[in-house]
MARKENU-6883 format. One record per residue (C-alpha): y, x, z. Coordinates in Angstrom, 2 decimals. Layout:
<sites>
<north = Y; east = X; up = Z>
...
</sites>
This chain:
<sites>
<north = 2.44; east = -5.61; up = 13.73>
<north = 3.82; east = -8.91; up = 12.54>
<north = 2.34; east = -11.35; up = 10.04>
<north = 4.39; east = -10.10; up = 7.08>
<north = 3.29; east = -6.52; up = 7.74>
<north = -0.37; east = -7.59; up = 7.73>
<north = 0.16; east = -9.39; up = 4.41>
<north = 1.68; east = -6.24; up = 2.86>
<north = -1.20; east = -4.08; up = 4.11>
<north = -3.89; east = -6.52; up = 2.93>
<north = -2.18; east = -6.80; up = -0.46>
<north = -2.07; east = -3.01; up = -0.70>
<north = -5.74; east = -2.70; up = 0.23>
<north = -6.70; east = -5.35; up = -2.34>
<north = -4.67; east = -3.66; up = -5.07>
<north = -6.09; east = -0.26; up = -4.09>
<north = -9.69; east = -1.47; up = -4.24>
<north = -9.12; east = -2.95; up = -7.69>
<north = -7.36; east = 0.21; up = -8.88>
<north = -10.10; east = 2.44; up = -7.44>
<north = -12.86; east = 0.43; up = -9.06>
<north = -10.98; east = 0.42; up = -12.38>
<north = -10.57; east = 4.18; up = -12.18>
<north = -14.29; east = 4.63; up = -11.55>
<north = -15.23; east = 2.22; up = -14.35>
<north = -12.95; east = 3.63; up = -17.04>
<north = -12.54; east = 7.30; up = -16.08>
<north = -15.03; east = 8.15; up = -13.27>
<north = -17.27; east = 11.17; up = -13.04>
<north = -20.60; east = 10.79; up = -14.86>
<north = -22.14; east = 14.08; up = -13.72>
<north = -22.25; east = 13.22; up = -10.01>
<north = -20.43; east = 16.43; up = -9.11>
<north = -17.23; east = 14.64; up = -8.04>
<north = -17.45; east = 13.52; up = -4.40>
<north = -14.98; east = 10.64; up = -4.68>
<north = -15.23; east = 9.42; up = -8.26>
<north = -18.99; east = 9.67; up = -8.84>
<north = -19.82; east = 6.46; up = -6.93>
<north = -18.00; east = 3.16; up = -7.33>
<north = -17.92; east = 2.37; up = -3.63>
<north = -16.41; east = 5.77; up = -2.75>
<north = -13.65; east = 5.34; up = -5.32>
<north = -13.00; east = 1.73; up = -4.26>
<north = -12.88; east = 2.66; up = -0.56>
<north = -10.52; east = 5.56; up = -1.22>
<north = -8.32; east = 3.31; up = -3.36>
<north = -8.28; east = 0.66; up = -0.63>
<north = -7.29; east = 3.23; up = 1.99>
<north = -4.47; east = 4.61; up = -0.16>
<north = -3.34; east = 1.09; up = -1.11>
<north = -3.20; east = 0.02; up = 2.54>
<north = -1.16; east = 3.07; up = 3.48>
<north = 1.18; east = 2.50; up = 0.56>
<north = 1.59; east = -1.19; up = 1.42>
<north = 2.43; east = -0.29; up = 5.02>
<north = 4.91; east = 2.34; up = 3.89>
<north = 6.65; east = -0.03; up = 1.46>
<north = 6.88; east = -2.71; up = 4.16>
<north = 8.47; east = -0.23; up = 6.57>
<north = 11.06; east = 0.80; up = 3.99>
<north = 11.91; east = -2.80; up = 3.10>
<north = 12.11; east = -3.83; up = 6.77>
<north = 14.37; east = -0.89; up = 7.62>
<north = 16.67; east = -1.74; up = 4.72>
<north = 16.85; east = -5.39; up = 5.85>
<north = 17.71; east = -4.35; up = 9.40>
<north = 20.48; east = -2.06; up = 8.13>
<north = 21.92; east = -4.88; up = 6.01>
<north = 21.88; east = -7.25; up = 8.99>
<north = 23.60; east = -4.63; up = 11.15>
<north = 26.25; east = -4.06; up = 8.49>
<north = 26.87; east = -7.81; up = 8.16>
<north = 27.26; east = -8.23; up = 11.91>
<north = 29.70; east = -5.28; up = 12.01>
<north = 31.76; east = -6.87; up = 9.23>
<north = 31.90; east = -10.17; up = 11.11>
<north = 32.94; east = -8.39; up = 14.31>
<north = 35.76; east = -6.52; up = 12.54>
<north = 37.21; east = -9.74; up = 11.04>
</sites>
């Protein structure tokens, strides 16, 4: 895992925690019957987990696309 990947994951976790807390604050479950959304720390932790996974996934897609572009550029230079 390189430095840029860690930055993407930490950014995703941070965004997820903020999104989870916002969901709990504005929408959350008041009755206590909802296992995830009834407590702020459950919703924030779940949001952080999902944000970290999403950040890692986005980084992988972006990195793969960059590698394909570099490969295509080197092929074009070789064919010239």
